[in-house]
py3Dmol code that shows the C-alpha trace and the ligand (Angstrom):
import py3Dmol

protein = """\
ATOM      1  CA  UNK A   1      -8.707 169.326  36.489  1.00  0.00           C
ATOM      2  CA  UNK A   2      -7.350 169.236  39.989  1.00  0.00           C
ATOM      3  CA  UNK A   3      -5.479 166.850  42.226  1.00  0.00           C
ATOM      4  CA  UNK A   4      -7.042 165.980  45.604  1.00  0.00           C
ATOM      5  CA  UNK A   5      -4.284 165.622  48.480  1.00  0.00           C
ATOM      6  CA  UNK A   6      -5.633 164.066  51.542  1.00  0.00           C
ATOM      7  CA  UNK A   7      -3.331 164.609  54.388  1.00  0.00           C
ATOM      8  CA  UNK A   8      -1.948 167.584  52.296  1.00  0.00           C
ATOM      9  CA  UNK A   9      -1.039 169.572  55.551  1.00  0.00           C
ATOM     10  CA  UNK A  10       1.058 166.980  56.768  1.00  0.00           C
ATOM     11  CA  UNK A  11       4.829 166.554  56.459  1.00  0.00           C
ATOM     12  CA  UNK A  12       5.242 164.409  53.227  1.00  0.00           C
ATOM     13  CA  UNK A  13       1.890 165.833  52.016  1.00  0.00           C
ATOM     14  CA  UNK A  14       2.680 169.534  52.271  1.00  0.00           C
ATOM     15  CA  UNK A  15       6.025 168.989  50.418  1.00  0.00           C
ATOM     16  CA  UNK A  16       4.171 167.071  47.634  1.00  0.00           C
ATOM     17  CA  UNK A  17       1.648 169.897  47.407  1.00  0.00           C
ATOM     18  CA  UNK A  18       4.344 172.455  47.044  1.00  0.00           C
ATOM     19  CA  UNK A  19       5.984 170.316  44.436  1.00  0.00           C
ATOM     20  CA  UNK A  20       2.816 169.939  42.504  1.00  0.00           C
ATOM     21  CA  UNK A  21       2.239 173.596  42.393  1.00  0.00           C
ATOM     22  CA  UNK A  22       5.792 174.135  41.095  1.00  0.00           C
ATOM     23  CA  UNK A  23       4.613 171.534  38.190  1.00  0.00           C
ATOM     24  CA  UNK A  24       1.778 173.881  37.558  1.00  0.00           C
ATOM     25  CA  UNK A  25      -0.794 171.407  38.961  1.00  0.00           C
ATOM     26  CA  UNK A  26      -4.041 172.557  40.522  1.00  0.00           C
ATOM     27  CA  UNK A  27      -4.420 171.074  44.000  1.00  0.00           C
ATOM     28  CA  UNK A  28      -7.138 170.587  46.456  1.00  0.00           C
ATOM     29  CA  UNK A  29      -6.107 169.778  50.100  1.00  0.00           C
ATOM     30  CA  UNK A  30      -8.236 167.795  52.432  1.00  0.00           C
ATOM     31  CA  UNK A  31      -6.956 167.426  55.979  1.00  0.00           C
ATOM     32  CA  UNK A  32      -8.467 166.913  59.527  1.00  0.00           C
ATOM     33  CA  UNK A  33      -5.545 168.947  60.984  1.00  0.00           C
ATOM     34  CA  UNK A  34      -5.247 166.245  63.567  1.00  0.00           C
ATOM     35  CA  UNK A  35      -1.467 166.083  63.047  1.00  0.00           C
ATOM     36  CA  UNK A  36      -1.215 168.488  60.119  1.00  0.00           C
ATOM     37  CA  UNK A  37      -0.495 172.261  60.133  1.00  0.00           C
ATOM     38  CA  UNK A  38      -2.668 174.750  58.056  1.00  0.00           C
ATOM     39  CA  UNK A  39       0.530 176.943  57.831  1.00  0.00           C
ATOM     40  CA  UNK A  40       2.154 174.236  55.871  1.00  0.00           C
ATOM     41  CA  UNK A  41      -0.456 174.665  52.964  1.00  0.00           C
ATOM     42  CA  UNK A  42       0.571 177.116  50.520  1.00  0.00           C
ATOM     43  CA  UNK A  43      -1.607 180.129  50.032  1.00  0.00           C
ATOM     44  CA  UNK A  44      -4.210 179.876  47.261  1.00  0.00           C
ATOM     45  CA  UNK A  45      -4.669 176.175  47.521  1.00  0.00           C
ATOM     46  CA  UNK A  46      -8.292 175.235  48.046  1.00  0.00           C
ATOM     47  CA  UNK A  47      -8.358 173.590  51.615  1.00  0.00           C
ATOM     48  CA  UNK A  48     -11.096 171.533  53.266  1.00  0.00           C
ATOM     49  CA  UNK A  49     -10.846 170.817  56.893  1.00  0.00           C
ATOM     50  CA  UNK A  50     -12.391 167.407  57.306  1.00  0.00           C
ATOM     51  CA  UNK A  51     -12.104 163.780  58.014  1.00  0.00           C
ATOM     52  CA  UNK A  52     -12.083 160.807  55.714  1.00  0.00           C
ATOM     53  CA  UNK A  53     -15.004 159.366  57.499  1.00  0.00           C
ATOM     54  CA  UNK A  54     -17.349 162.235  56.426  1.00  0.00           C
ATOM     55  CA  UNK A  55     -19.016 161.040  53.236  1.00  0.00           C
ATOM     56  CA  UNK A  56     -20.997 164.037  52.902  1.00  0.00           C
ATOM     57  CA  UNK A  57     -17.925 166.371  52.661  1.00  0.00           C
ATOM     58  CA  UNK A  58     -16.129 163.984  50.459  1.00  0.00           C
ATOM     59  CA  UNK A  59     -18.897 164.038  48.093  1.00  0.00           C
ATOM     60  CA  UNK A  60     -18.961 167.847  48.210  1.00  0.00           C
ATOM     61  CA  UNK A  61     -15.181 167.969  47.497  1.00  0.00           C
ATOM     62  CA  UNK A  62     -15.768 165.823  44.391  1.00  0.00           C
ATOM     63  CA  UNK A  63     -18.758 167.664  43.458  1.00  0.00           C
ATOM     64  CA  UNK A  64     -17.264 171.222  43.762  1.00  0.00           C
ATOM     65  CA  UNK A  65     -13.991 170.485  42.227  1.00  0.00           C
ATOM     66  CA  UNK A  66     -13.053 168.756  38.928  1.00  0.00           C
ATOM     67  CA  UNK A  67     -10.831 166.095  40.626  1.00  0.00           C
ATOM     68  CA  UNK A  68      -8.968 163.855  38.110  1.00  0.00           C
ATOM     69  CA  UNK A  69      -6.842 161.896  40.744  1.00  0.00           C
ATOM     70  CA  UNK A  70      -6.303 161.570  44.520  1.00  0.00           C
ATOM     71  CA  UNK A  71      -2.870 161.483  46.318  1.00  0.00           C
ATOM     72  CA  UNK A  72      -3.744 159.889  49.686  1.00  0.00           C
ATOM     73  CA  UNK A  73      -1.474 160.600  52.521  1.00  0.00           C
ATOM     74  CA  UNK A  74      -3.970 161.082  55.352  1.00  0.00           C
ATOM     75  CA  UNK A  75      -3.223 158.411  58.050  1.00  0.00           C
ATOM     76  CA  UNK A  76      -1.793 157.896  61.574  1.00  0.00           C
ATOM     77  CA  UNK A  77       1.789 156.716  61.074  1.00  0.00           C
ATOM     78  CA  UNK A  78       3.466 155.894  64.464  1.00  0.00           C
ATOM     79  CA  UNK A  79       4.404 152.290  64.779  1.00  0.00           C
ATOM     80  CA  UNK A  80       4.441 152.393  68.517  1.00  0.00           C
ATOM     81  CA  UNK A  81       1.243 154.141  68.932  1.00  0.00           C
ATOM     82  CA  UNK A  82      -0.419 151.588  66.505  1.00  0.00           C
ATOM     83  CA  UNK A  83       0.598 148.716  68.840  1.00  0.00           C
ATOM     84  CA  UNK A  84      -0.966 150.490  71.822  1.00  0.00           C
ATOM     85  CA  UNK A  85      -4.162 151.575  69.772  1.00  0.00           C
ATOM     86  CA  UNK A  86      -4.629 149.143  66.956  1.00  0.00           C
ATOM     87  CA  UNK A  87      -8.481 149.946  66.725  1.00  0.00           C
ATOM     88  CA  UNK A  88      -7.876 153.640  66.237  1.00  0.00           C
ATOM     89  CA  UNK A  89      -5.312 152.683  63.607  1.00  0.00           C
ATOM     90  CA  UNK A  90      -7.715 150.411  61.741  1.00  0.00           C
ATOM     91  CA  UNK A  91     -10.557 153.051  62.116  1.00  0.00           C
ATOM     92  CA  UNK A  92      -8.461 155.931  60.802  1.00  0.00           C
ATOM     93  CA  UNK A  93      -6.397 154.258  58.225  1.00  0.00           C
ATOM     94  CA  UNK A  94      -8.355 151.336  57.016  1.00  0.00           C
ATOM     95  CA  UNK A  95     -12.019 152.471  57.476  1.00  0.00           C
ATOM     96  CA  UNK A  96     -10.996 156.053  56.438  1.00  0.00           C
ATOM     97  CA  UNK A  97      -9.559 154.933  53.126  1.00  0.00           C
ATOM     98  CA  UNK A  98     -12.178 152.567  52.349  1.00  0.00           C
ATOM     99  CA  UNK A  99     -14.603 155.372  52.706  1.00  0.00           C
ATOM    100  CA  UNK A 100     -12.431 157.546  50.509  1.00  0.00           C
ATOM    101  CA  UNK A 101     -12.124 154.868  47.952  1.00  0.00           C
ATOM    102  CA  UNK A 102     -15.973 154.164  48.071  1.00  0.00           C
ATOM    103  CA  UNK A 103     -16.524 158.017  47.513  1.00  0.00           C
ATOM    104  CA  UNK A 104     -14.077 158.137  44.622  1.00  0.00           C
ATOM    105  CA  UNK A 105     -15.709 155.061  42.835  1.00  0.00           C
ATOM    106  CA  UNK A 106     -19.147 156.682  43.296  1.00  0.00           C
ATOM    107  CA  UNK A 107     -17.984 160.038  41.906  1.00  0.00           C
ATOM    108  CA  UNK A 108     -16.141 158.374  39.044  1.00  0.00           C
ATOM    109  CA  UNK A 109     -12.601 159.365  40.063  1.00  0.00           C
ATOM    110  CA  UNK A 110     -10.386 156.427  38.937  1.00  0.00           C
ATOM    111  CA  UNK A 111      -6.782 157.306  39.890  1.00  0.00           C
ATOM    112  CA  UNK A 112      -5.156 157.195  43.309  1.00  0.00           C
ATOM    113  CA  UNK A 113      -1.529 157.386  44.411  1.00  0.00           C
ATOM    114  CA  UNK A 114      -1.337 155.846  47.957  1.00  0.00           C
ATOM    115  CA  UNK A 115       1.187 156.667  50.576  1.00  0.00           C
ATOM    116  CA  UNK A 116       2.336 153.300  51.831  1.00  0.00           C
ATOM    117  CA  UNK A 117       5.536 152.179  53.839  1.00  0.00           C
ATOM    118  CA  UNK A 118       8.532 150.076  54.154  1.00  0.00           C
ATOM    119  CA  UNK A 119       6.640 148.776  57.389  1.00  0.00           C
ATOM    120  CA  UNK A 120       4.548 146.413  55.282  1.00  0.00           C
ATOM    121  CA  UNK A 121       7.656 144.124  55.027  1.00  0.00           C
ATOM    122  CA  UNK A 122       8.321 143.637  58.631  1.00  0.00           C
ATOM    123  CA  UNK A 123      11.705 142.165  59.231  1.00  0.00           C
ATOM    124  CA  UNK A 124      13.042 141.697  55.852  1.00  0.00           C
ATOM    125  CA  UNK A 125      14.625 138.221  54.758  1.00  0.00           C
ATOM    126  CA  UNK A 126      17.079 140.002  52.440  1.00  0.00           C
ATOM    127  CA  UNK A 127      18.429 143.623  51.851  1.00  0.00           C
ATOM    128  CA  UNK A 128      17.970 145.557  49.873  1.00  0.00           C
ATOM    129  CA  UNK A 129      14.226 144.829  49.757  1.00  0.00           C
ATOM    130  CA  UNK A 130      12.319 144.510  46.517  1.00  0.00           C
ATOM    131  CA  UNK A 131       8.719 145.029  45.905  1.00  0.00           C
ATOM    132  CA  UNK A 132       8.157 141.170  45.383  1.00  0.00           C
ATOM    133  CA  UNK A 133       9.694 140.293  48.813  1.00  0.00           C
ATOM    134  CA  UNK A 134       7.325 138.876  51.457  1.00  0.00           C
ATOM    135  CA  UNK A 135       5.011 141.332  53.338  1.00  0.00           C
ATOM    136  CA  UNK A 136       4.741 140.454  56.901  1.00  0.00           C
ATOM    137  CA  UNK A 137       4.162 143.642  58.953  1.00  0.00           C
ATOM    138  CA  UNK A 138       5.394 143.508  62.477  1.00  0.00           C
ATOM    139  CA  UNK A 139       2.854 146.207  63.813  1.00  0.00           C
ATOM    140  CA  UNK A 140      -0.765 147.342  63.170  1.00  0.00           C
ATOM    141  CA  UNK A 141       0.474 150.502  61.329  1.00  0.00           C
ATOM    142  CA  UNK A 142       2.161 148.346  58.475  1.00  0.00           C
ATOM    143  CA  UNK A 143      -0.859 145.989  58.624  1.00  0.00           C
ATOM    144  CA  UNK A 144      -3.302 148.889  57.913  1.00  0.00           C
ATOM    145  CA  UNK A 145      -1.090 150.084  55.073  1.00  0.00           C
ATOM    146  CA  UNK A 146      -1.010 146.687  53.443  1.00  0.00           C
ATOM    147  CA  UNK A 147      -4.688 146.232  53.986  1.00  0.00           C
ATOM    148  CA  UNK A 148      -5.305 149.454  52.065  1.00  0.00           C
ATOM    149  CA  UNK A 149      -2.922 148.286  49.294  1.00  0.00           C
ATOM    150  CA  UNK A 150      -4.936 145.153  48.965  1.00  0.00           C
ATOM    151  CA  UNK A 151      -8.232 146.983  48.854  1.00  0.00           C
ATOM    152  CA  UNK A 152      -6.779 149.170  46.003  1.00  0.00           C
ATOM    153  CA  UNK A 153      -5.639 145.950  44.235  1.00  0.00           C
ATOM    154  CA  UNK A 154      -9.325 144.569  44.504  1.00  0.00           C
ATOM    155  CA  UNK A 155     -10.906 147.949  43.595  1.00  0.00           C
ATOM    156  CA  UNK A 156      -8.832 147.842  40.496  1.00  0.00           C
ATOM    157  CA  UNK A 157     -10.203 144.416  39.495  1.00  0.00           C
ATOM    158  CA  UNK A 158     -13.843 145.422  40.375  1.00  0.00           C
ATOM    159  CA  UNK A 159     -14.160 148.998  39.389  1.00  0.00           C
ATOM    160  CA  UNK A 160     -11.097 149.941  37.332  1.00  0.00           C
ATOM    161  CA  UNK A 161      -9.633 152.206  40.064  1.00  0.00           C
ATOM    162  CA  UNK A 162      -5.932 152.428  39.037  1.00  0.00           C
ATOM    163  CA  UNK A 163      -3.598 152.959  41.898  1.00  0.00           C
ATOM    164  CA  UNK A 164       0.134 153.254  42.639  1.00  0.00           C
ATOM    165  CA  UNK A 165       1.327 152.448  46.184  1.00  0.00           C
ATOM    166  CA  UNK A 166       4.537 154.102  47.187  1.00  0.00           C
ATOM    167  CA  UNK A 167       6.418 152.351  50.003  1.00  0.00           C
ATOM    168  CA  UNK A 168       8.697 154.931  51.589  1.00  0.00           C
ATOM    169  CA  UNK A 169      11.628 154.136  53.482  1.00  0.00           C
ATOM    170  CA  UNK A 170      12.716 156.918  55.937  1.00  0.00           C
ATOM    171  CA  UNK A 171      11.508 160.427  54.948  1.00  0.00           C
ATOM    172  CA  UNK A 172      13.742 163.085  56.150  1.00  0.00           C
ATOM    173  CA  UNK A 173      14.826 166.703  54.901  1.00  0.00           C
ATOM    174  CA  UNK A 174      12.854 169.680  54.087  1.00  0.00           C
ATOM    175  CA  UNK A 175      11.859 172.123  51.382  1.00  0.00           C
ATOM    176  CA  UNK A 176      15.390 173.275  50.257  1.00  0.00           C
ATOM    177  CA  UNK A 177      14.055 176.899  50.118  1.00  0.00           C
ATOM    178  CA  UNK A 178      13.009 176.576  53.751  1.00  0.00           C
ATOM    179  CA  UNK A 179       9.219 177.338  53.336  1.00  0.00           C
ATOM    180  CA  UNK A 180       7.977 174.345  55.015  1.00  0.00           C
ATOM    181  CA  UNK A 181       9.517 171.340  57.058  1.00  0.00           C
ATOM    182  CA  UNK A 182       8.949 168.595  59.560  1.00  0.00           C
ATOM    183  CA  UNK A 183       6.804 169.469  62.722  1.00  0.00           C
ATOM    184  CA  UNK A 184       5.452 166.400  64.580  1.00  0.00           C
ATOM    185  CA  UNK A 185       4.019 166.329  67.971  1.00  0.00           C
ATOM    186  CA  UNK A 186       5.322 164.213  69.578  1.00  0.00           C
ATOM    187  CA  UNK A 187       8.374 163.879  67.571  1.00  0.00           C
ATOM    188  CA  UNK A 188       9.504 160.173  67.251  1.00  0.00           C
ATOM    189  CA  UNK A 189      11.833 160.365  64.092  1.00  0.00           C
ATOM    190  CA  UNK A 190      15.715 160.241  64.458  1.00  0.00           C
ATOM    191  CA  UNK A 191      16.807 163.219  62.340  1.00  0.00           C
ATOM    192  CA  UNK A 192      14.316 165.948  63.873  1.00  0.00           C
ATOM    193  CA  UNK A 193      15.140 164.555  67.363  1.00  0.00           C
ATOM    194  CA  UNK A 194      18.878 164.745  66.858  1.00  0.00           C
ATOM    195  CA  UNK A 195      18.447 168.385  65.517  1.00  0.00           C
ATOM    196  CA  UNK A 196      16.365 169.389  68.566  1.00  0.00           C
ATOM    197  CA  UNK A 197      19.331 168.186  70.718  1.00  0.00           C
ATOM    198  CA  UNK A 198      21.436 170.310  68.677  1.00  0.00           C
ATOM    199  CA  UNK A 199      19.345 173.268  69.399  1.00  0.00           C
ATOM    200  CA  UNK A 200      19.288 172.425  73.032  1.00  0.00           C
ATOM    201  CA  UNK A 201      15.577 171.517  72.862  1.00  0.00           C
ATOM    202  CA  UNK A 202      16.622 168.129  74.336  1.00  0.00           C
ATOM    203  CA  UNK A 203      19.413 167.326  76.520  1.00  0.00           C
ATOM    204  CA  UNK A 204      20.505 164.242  74.401  1.00  0.00           C
ATOM    205  CA  UNK A 205      19.501 161.695  71.899  1.00  0.00           C
ATOM    206  CA  UNK A 206      18.902 158.229  73.108  1.00  0.00           C
ATOM    207  CA  UNK A 207      20.412 155.579  70.871  1.00  0.00           C
ATOM    208  CA  UNK A 208      17.931 152.654  70.807  1.00  0.00           C
ATOM    209  CA  UNK A 209      20.065 149.649  70.975  1.00  0.00           C
ATOM    210  CA  UNK A 210      23.770 149.244  70.374  1.00  0.00           C
ATOM    211  CA  UNK A 211      23.710 145.297  70.076  1.00  0.00           C
ATOM    212  CA  UNK A 212      22.201 144.869  66.743  1.00  0.00           C
ATOM    213  CA  UNK A 213      24.168 142.852  64.195  1.00  0.00           C
ATOM    214  CA  UNK A 214      25.427 145.708  62.128  1.00  0.00           C
ATOM    215  CA  UNK A 215      28.932 147.164  62.099  1.00  0.00           C
ATOM    216  CA  UNK A 216      28.566 149.733  64.893  1.00  0.00           C
ATOM    217  CA  UNK A 217      25.576 147.935  66.649  1.00  0.00           C
ATOM    218  CA  UNK A 218      22.998 150.350  65.892  1.00  0.00           C
ATOM    219  CA  UNK A 219      20.024 150.141  63.384  1.00  0.00           C
ATOM    220  CA  UNK A 220      20.640 150.938  59.823  1.00  0.00           C
ATOM    221  CA  UNK A 221      18.011 152.872  57.675  1.00  0.00           C
ATOM    222  CA  UNK A 222      17.604 154.350  54.195  1.00  0.00           C
ATOM    223  CA  UNK A 223      16.992 157.946  54.457  1.00  0.00           C
ATOM    224  CA  UNK A 224      15.172 159.599  51.640  1.00  0.00           C
ATOM    225  CA  UNK A 225      14.612 163.371  50.908  1.00  0.00           C
ATOM    226  CA  UNK A 226      11.130 164.386  51.271  1.00  0.00           C
ATOM    227  CA  UNK A 227      11.256 166.353  48.033  1.00  0.00           C
ATOM    228  CA  UNK A 228      12.361 163.126  46.129  1.00  0.00           C
ATOM    229  CA  UNK A 229       9.254 161.579  47.505  1.00  0.00           C
ATOM    230  CA  UNK A 230       7.248 164.506  46.512  1.00  0.00           C
ATOM    231  CA  UNK A 231       8.556 164.099  42.839  1.00  0.00           C
ATOM    232  CA  UNK A 232       7.839 160.306  42.936  1.00  0.00           C
ATOM    233  CA  UNK A 233       4.293 161.134  43.570  1.00  0.00           C
ATOM    234  CA  UNK A 234       4.112 163.564  40.514  1.00  0.00           C
ATOM    235  CA  UNK A 235       5.710 160.876  38.469  1.00  0.00           C
ATOM    236  CA  UNK A 236       3.365 158.165  39.679  1.00  0.00           C
ATOM    237  CA  UNK A 237       0.464 160.435  38.633  1.00  0.00           C
ATOM    238  CA  UNK A 238       2.008 160.988  35.233  1.00  0.00           C
ATOM    239  CA  UNK A 239       2.343 157.395  34.842  1.00  0.00           C
ATOM    240  CA  UNK A 240      -1.143 156.556  35.837  1.00  0.00           C
ATOM    241  CA  UNK A 241      -2.427 158.984  33.172  1.00  0.00           C
ATOM    242  CA  UNK A 242      -0.153 157.569  30.597  1.00  0.00           C
ATOM    243  CA  UNK A 243      -0.618 153.838  31.203  1.00  0.00           C
ATOM    244  CA  UNK A 244      -3.598 153.489  33.331  1.00  0.00           C
ATOM    245  CA  UNK A 245      -1.703 150.620  35.090  1.00  0.00           C
ATOM    246  CA  UNK A 246      -1.592 149.982  38.761  1.00  0.00           C
ATOM    247  CA  UNK A 247       1.795 149.404  40.550  1.00  0.00           C
ATOM    248  CA  UNK A 248       3.732 149.163  43.780  1.00  0.00           C
ATOM    249  CA  UNK A 249       7.076 150.936  44.160  1.00  0.00           C
ATOM    250  CA  UNK A 250       9.816 151.216  46.932  1.00  0.00           C
ATOM    251  CA  UNK A 251      11.125 154.701  47.487  1.00  0.00           C
ATOM    252  CA  UNK A 252      14.717 154.908  49.194  1.00  0.00           C
ATOM    253  CA  UNK A 253      18.193 155.685  48.137  1.00  0.00           C
ATOM    254  CA  UNK A 254      19.465 152.104  48.384  1.00  0.00           C
ATOM    255  CA  UNK A 255      22.189 153.252  50.889  1.00  0.00           C
ATOM    256  CA  UNK A 256      21.827 152.571  54.646  1.00  0.00           C
ATOM    257  CA  UNK A 257      23.131 154.684  57.496  1.00  0.00           C
ATOM    258  CA  UNK A 258      23.400 153.575  61.309  1.00  0.00           C
ATOM    259  CA  UNK A 259      22.045 155.727  63.909  1.00  0.00           C
ATOM    260  CA  UNK A 260      25.479 156.652  65.076  1.00  0.00           C
ATOM    261  CA  UNK A 261      26.396 157.704  61.448  1.00  0.00           C
ATOM    262  CA  UNK A 262      23.115 159.851  61.452  1.00  0.00           C
ATOM    263  CA  UNK A 263      24.165 161.483  64.788  1.00  0.00           C
ATOM    264  CA  UNK A 264      27.772 162.126  63.442  1.00  0.00           C
ATOM    265  CA  UNK A 265      26.312 163.601  60.327  1.00  0.00           C
ATOM    266  CA  UNK A 266      24.180 165.995  62.099  1.00  0.00           C
ATOM    267  CA  UNK A 267      27.282 167.094  64.322  1.00  0.00           C
ATOM    268  CA  UNK A 268      29.150 168.059  61.144  1.00  0.00           C
ATOM    269  CA  UNK A 269      26.192 169.775  59.404  1.00  0.00           C
ATOM    270  CA  UNK A 270      25.319 171.612  62.630  1.00  0.00           C
ATOM    271  CA  UNK A 271      28.654 172.259  64.039  1.00  0.00           C
ATOM    272  CA  UNK A 272      27.030 171.689  67.530  1.00  0.00           C
ATOM    273  CA  UNK A 273      27.728 169.176  70.180  1.00  0.00           C
ATOM    274  CA  UNK A 274      25.076 166.610  70.419  1.00  0.00           C
ATOM    275  CA  UNK A 275      25.056 164.258  73.530  1.00  0.00           C
ATOM    276  CA  UNK A 276      24.142 160.717  72.668  1.00  0.00           C
ATOM    277  CA  UNK A 277      23.031 158.286  75.378  1.00  0.00           C
ATOM    278  CA  UNK A 278      22.962 154.453  75.004  1.00  0.00           C
ATOM    279  CA  UNK A 279      19.472 153.220  75.603  1.00  0.00           C
ATOM    280  CA  UNK A 280      17.528 149.840  75.382  1.00  0.00           C
ATOM    281  CA  UNK A 281      16.142 148.465  72.058  1.00  0.00           C
ATOM    282  CA  UNK A 282      12.884 150.107  70.909  1.00  0.00           C
ATOM    283  CA  UNK A 283      10.395 147.438  70.447  1.00  0.00           C
ATOM    284  CA  UNK A 284       9.772 146.185  66.817  1.00  0.00           C
ATOM    285  CA  UNK A 285      12.754 147.861  65.148  1.00  0.00           C
ATOM    286  CA  UNK A 286      14.291 145.732  62.369  1.00  0.00           C
ATOM    287  CA  UNK A 287      18.128 146.008  62.379  1.00  0.00           C
ATOM    288  CA  UNK A 288      18.407 146.953  58.733  1.00  0.00           C
ATOM    289  CA  UNK A 289      15.940 148.459  56.171  1.00  0.00           C
ATOM    290  CA  UNK A 290      17.333 149.279  52.750  1.00  0.00           C
ATOM    291  CA  UNK A 291      15.309 149.765  49.560  1.00  0.00           C
ATOM    292  CA  UNK A 292      15.862 148.611  46.237  1.00  0.00           C
ATOM    293  CA  UNK A 293      14.168 151.362  44.116  1.00  0.00           C
ATOM    294  CA  UNK A 294      15.222 150.057  40.739  1.00  0.00           C
ATOM    295  CA  UNK A 295      11.600 149.597  39.786  1.00  0.00           C
ATOM    296  CA  UNK A 296      10.699 153.073  40.434  1.00  0.00           C
ATOM    297  CA  UNK A 297      13.770 154.326  38.488  1.00  0.00           C
ATOM    298  CA  UNK A 298      12.988 152.076  35.547  1.00  0.00           C
ATOM    299  CA  UNK A 299       9.187 152.425  35.478  1.00  0.00           C
ATOM    300  CA  UNK A 300       8.578 155.833  36.978  1.00  0.00           C
ATOM    301  CA  UNK A 301      11.849 157.346  35.647  1.00  0.00           C
ATOM    302  CA  UNK A 302      12.371 158.600  39.220  1.00  0.00           C
ATOM    303  CA  UNK A 303      15.957 159.883  39.945  1.00  0.00           C
ATOM    304  CA  UNK A 304      16.421 161.236  43.427  1.00  0.00           C
ATOM    305  CA  UNK A 305      17.827 164.652  43.384  1.00  0.00           C
ATOM    306  CA  UNK A 306      19.143 164.671  47.044  1.00  0.00           C
ATOM    307  CA  UNK A 307      20.682 161.530  47.873  1.00  0.00           C
ATOM    308  CA  UNK A 308      23.427 162.860  50.084  1.00  0.00           C
ATOM    309  CA  UNK A 309      22.510 162.342  53.762  1.00  0.00           C
ATOM    310  CA  UNK A 310      24.386 165.676  54.611  1.00  0.00           C
ATOM    311  CA  UNK A 311      22.283 167.585  52.219  1.00  0.00           C
ATOM    312  CA  UNK A 312      19.185 165.891  53.671  1.00  0.00           C
ATOM    313  CA  UNK A 313      20.170 166.964  57.085  1.00  0.00           C
ATOM    314  CA  UNK A 314      21.264 170.304  56.059  1.00  0.00           C
ATOM    315  CA  UNK A 315      17.771 171.079  54.723  1.00  0.00           C
ATOM    316  CA  UNK A 316      16.099 169.666  57.807  1.00  0.00           C
ATOM    317  CA  UNK A 317      18.523 171.740  59.878  1.00  0.00           C
ATOM    318  CA  UNK A 318      17.652 175.072  57.850  1.00  0.00           C
ATOM    319  CA  UNK A 319      14.165 174.570  58.717  1.00  0.00           C
ATOM    320  CA  UNK A 320      14.755 173.763  62.491  1.00  0.00           C
ATOM    321  CA  UNK A 321      17.046 176.632  63.042  1.00  0.00           C
ATOM    322  CA  UNK A 322      14.559 179.148  61.541  1.00  0.00           C
ATOM    323  CA  UNK A 323      11.527 177.441  63.347  1.00  0.00           C
ATOM    324  CA  UNK A 324      12.586 176.163  66.647  1.00  0.00           C
ATOM    325  CA  UNK A 325       9.013 175.975  67.768  1.00  0.00           C
ATOM    326  CA  UNK A 326       7.810 174.624  64.568  1.00  0.00           C
ATOM    327  CA  UNK A 327       4.616 175.923  62.981  1.00  0.00           C
ATOM    328  CA  UNK A 328       3.172 176.827  66.375  1.00  0.00           C
ATOM    329  CA  UNK A 329       5.271 179.977  66.523  1.00  0.00           C
ATOM    330  CA  UNK A 330       4.025 181.297  63.250  1.00  0.00           C
TER     331      UNK A 330
END
"""
ligand_1 = """\
36
LIG
N 16.007 156.018 66.827
C 16.896 156.130 67.995
N 16.577 157.235 68.772
C 15.521 158.093 68.705
C 14.609 157.725 67.517
C 14.968 156.921 66.614
O 17.849 155.519 68.213
O 15.173 158.938 69.418
C 16.503 154.936 65.890
C 15.361 153.984 65.744
O 15.472 152.863 66.730
C 15.608 153.427 64.464
C 16.129 154.707 63.561
O 16.502 155.491 64.687
O 16.535 152.449 64.287
C 15.190 155.417 62.789
O 14.064 155.566 63.518
P 12.788 156.384 63.014
O 11.696 156.331 64.120
O 13.363 157.700 62.729
O 12.251 155.759 61.783
P 11.845 154.290 61.686
O 12.797 153.384 60.808
O 11.426 153.515 62.876
O 10.345 154.325 60.924
C 10.189 154.787 59.580
C 8.913 155.573 59.672
C 7.734 154.713 59.740
C 7.832 153.481 58.936
C 9.121 152.778 59.002
C 9.352 151.748 58.153
O 8.829 156.689 60.296
O 6.594 155.270 59.472
O 10.176 153.623 58.706
O 10.070 150.707 58.652
F 6.807 152.731 59.345
"""
view = py3Dmol.view(width=600, height=400)
view.addModel(protein, "pdb")
view.setStyle({"model": 0}, {"cartoon": {"style": "trace"}})
view.addModel(ligand_1, "xyz")
view.setStyle({"model": 1}, {"stick": {}})
view.zoomTo()
view.show()
């Protein structure tokens, strides 16, 4: 039996594929390569280049492979872009997932682990954030992820499709052995941007807002190692197989770091000078996002292996130094 990973050529998807292979699982990757990189998919993994809207191809994937479960990453995931292009976000994320779920139900595949996000919470009322807290997304990206969570809830009621939705906080880092890493075009995430500045690929890092109600005035986020996210997907699948119970889990370290602290950590790890320039706030950024991941720890048995921000940055730096032009240079 194999696991179908949609978006398996993307950042978190490819690290999860690597982890599943290490666990001895058989993996089939489905990715349209709009954002993903074929080089990020390990050799020997069955690969289908395709789009979630392509019912015929999805049916063929389910017919040609004995798929026992799906891990669904494929999505657009930029908050700012989603505000500018909500239709395309609903089309790719909601309509794409709807088609995937439809073809799963028709093919009799009844387990799915879904890549959700802390963006479903919007501006939190309290931190750390728990799964039972209110979900009021502040942008179309978060709305589309929440809509898919709700689709999965109702698909369980109607068809017995069991799902685990994993709400990630700030994914960062890379494969500790340096085989794969983070390569987005354009890059919008803080840690890779700071590391690009360390490499001289950017003149400086812009700090988006220094007037938040936090100790140093910059936004606080909960950074979680991509391999710890990968392990959570594996554990979520194991739990689905064991209990056949659907669930929703936050994934973070429960510790917040400000933008300035992240930049300082990058300076320490890289030993390079990194210029930081004060800039206006970025629209839609909550001041503080920190996860309570107690539920994932209790119910999935999840124990993050790389909670140290320095180590997260070290692994990301290792990838950036060795792949200054990302996958395109390969
Ligand atoms: N930031 C800067 N300068 C930059 C880039 C980012 O100051 O050049 C700041 C942002 O304003 C924010 C923090 O660094 O305060 C982290 O920003 P990221 O873009 O790295 O991450 P976000 O917290 O905005 O977004 C992440 C995921 C989203 C997800 C969101 C959940 O990337 O997919 O968490 O809130 F929706």
